[in-house]
C-alpha positions as CSV (number, residue, x, y, z in Angstrom):
1,M,-164.0,-146.7,-84.5
2,H,-160.7,-147.4,-82.8
3,A,-159.7,-145.5,-79.7
4,G,-162.0,-142.6,-80.6
5,T,-160.8,-142.3,-84.1
6,L,-163.4,-141.8,-86.9
7,E,-162.5,-143.7,-90.0
8,P,-164.2,-143.2,-93.4
9,D,-166.4,-146.3,-93.1
10,D,-167.6,-145.5,-89.5
11,Q,-171.4,-145.0,-89.5
12,V,-172.0,-141.3,-88.9
13,T,-174.8,-139.3,-90.6
14,S,-175.5,-135.6,-90.6
15,V,-178.5,-134.4,-88.7
16,Q,-181.5,-133.5,-90.9
17,P,-183.9,-130.8,-89.7
18,G,-186.4,-132.3,-87.3
19,R,-184.3,-135.5,-86.9
20,F,-183.5,-136.4,-83.3
21,P,-181.2,-139.3,-82.2
22,H,-183.0,-142.5,-81.3
23,P,-182.1,-144.0,-77.9
24,F,-179.5,-146.3,-79.5
25,E,-177.8,-143.4,-81.4
26,V,-175.4,-140.7,-80.2
27,F,-175.6,-137.0,-81.1
28,L,-172.2,-135.6,-82.2
29,P,-172.1,-131.8,-82.3
30,A,-170.3,-130.1,-85.2
31,G,-166.5,-130.1,-84.6
32,A,-166.6,-132.8,-81.8
33,A,-164.6,-135.2,-84.0
34,G,-163.7,-133.1,-87.0
35,N,-167.2,-133.4,-88.4
36,P,-168.2,-130.2,-90.1
37,V,-171.9,-130.4,-89.2
38,D,-174.0,-131.8,-86.3
39,S,-174.1,-135.5,-86.8
40,I,-175.5,-138.7,-85.3
41,V,-173.3,-141.8,-84.6
42,L,-175.1,-145.0,-85.7
43,P,-173.5,-147.7,-83.5
44,H,-176.2,-150.2,-84.6
45,Q,-174.7,-150.0,-88.1
46,I,-171.1,-150.9,-87.4
47,R,-169.4,-153.5,-89.5
48,T,-166.0,-155.1,-89.9
49,I,-163.9,-154.1,-92.9
50,S,-160.4,-154.8,-94.0
51,A,-157.8,-152.4,-92.7
52,G,-156.5,-152.1,-96.3
53,R,-159.7,-150.3,-97.2
54,L,-159.0,-147.4,-94.8
55,R,-157.4,-144.6,-96.8
56,Q,-157.8,-141.6,-94.5
57,R,-159.1,-140.6,-91.1
58,Y,-162.0,-138.2,-90.8
59,G,-161.3,-137.1,-87.2
60,H,-160.8,-138.0,-83.6
61,L,-163.4,-138.0,-80.8
62,N,-161.5,-136.5,-77.8
63,D,-164.5,-135.8,-75.6
64,T,-164.5,-138.6,-73.0
65,T,-168.2,-138.3,-72.3
66,L,-169.1,-138.7,-75.9
67,R,-166.6,-141.6,-76.4
68,R,-168.1,-143.4,-73.4
69,E,-171.6,-142.9,-74.7
70,V,-170.6,-144.3,-78.1
71,A,-168.9,-147.2,-76.5
72,E,-171.9,-147.9,-74.3
73,K,-174.2,-147.9,-77.3
74,I,-172.0,-150.2,-79.2
75,L,-171.7,-152.6,-76.3
76,G,-175.4,-152.4,-75.7
77,H,-176.1,-153.3,-79.3
78,L,-173.8,-156.3,-79.0
79,G,-175.7,-157.5,-75.9
80,F,-173.3,-156.2,-73.3
81,S,-175.5,-153.6,-71.6
82,D,-173.8,-154.2,-68.2
83,L,-170.1,-155.0,-68.2
84,R,-170.4,-156.2,-64.6
85,E,-172.1,-159.3,-66.1
86,V,-168.9,-160.1,-68.0
87,E,-166.8,-160.0,-64.8
88,E,-169.1,-162.4,-63.0
89,E,-168.3,-166.1,-63.2
90,P,-171.0,-168.2,-64.9
């Protein structure tokens, strides 16, 4: 996901009945990013792909609270749970 833009290979799944997001996932209500149904962002399943594989955009996540939550979950998954640690000198 780049600057809040959902690409076809971003890991988002629709919410199944009785399915609630895990602490490392983010609930994305229908329409929040062009998604037709309630969905769950799966930041722990991101992967790098070639820009040439991108054919279309699915939507754009404008809600800054949701964007921040997705970013925090991605950073946490990568081991950067507190960015203040990055700013400190070793």
